N, C-alpha and C positions, 0 to 999 in steps of 0.2 A: 145496471153492472151489478156482477156478483161481489159480495163483501166476503176477503178471508174468513173473517170470525163467524161467518154463516155456515162455513163449510168446515174450518178446521179449528181445533182446540189444541193448546199444550198446557198441561197442568202437573206438576211435578207429583201430585198424587196419582197420576195415571201414566204408567208406562216410564216413570222419571222424567218427564216434561217430553217424551219424543212427540211430536205432532201427531195426532189422532183426526179420525174424521168425527166431526162433532155428533155427540150422542152414541159413540163406541170406544171400544178401545182397538180400533183397528189401524195401525200406522198408516199415515198416506202414503208412506215408502213403499208399501206392500201392494199398491196399483200400479206404481212407477217399475216395480221389479218385475211384476206380472207380464206387462205391456212389454217391457226391454226383454224378455225371455221369449217373447213371441205369443203369449196369450192373449186371447180375446177380452173384450170388455164383459160380454157373457161369461165367459170363464171366472174372472174375478169376481164377478157379483155371485156367481154359484159358490164360491170357494169363501165368500165373507158374506154371508146373506144378511148380515146388520147393515151393512152398507146400500143405500138405494142408489138406483140407477142416476137419480138427478145429482146427487151428491157426488158421484164419481165423474160424470160429466161436469158438473162445476168445476171441479179440484181440474180437470185438464183445460177446461177455458180459463181458469186463473193460472196454470202454468203457461198456458200459450201468450196469455197477457203479458207475465212477466217476462218471457222470451223476447217478445217482440216490441217490448216497451222502448221506444226511442229510434227504433229502426226507422231506416229513411230508405224510401224507393227510389231507385235511380232510373 
């Protein structure tokens, strides 16, 4: 299971505490905004080369887990 702290960090000294990909100054929101605008994951990774594909995929996995936690199938 992916741990949030392995992928995301939040520190007042880095962008005022905005959640960023660990080891970068790239806000996690940037990935979600890119995807919402219709960009591909590859386009995001091209625009933010300090974020690894593994980090981006892990964030998407965490988001999926958070959104489906407790959901029941009928």
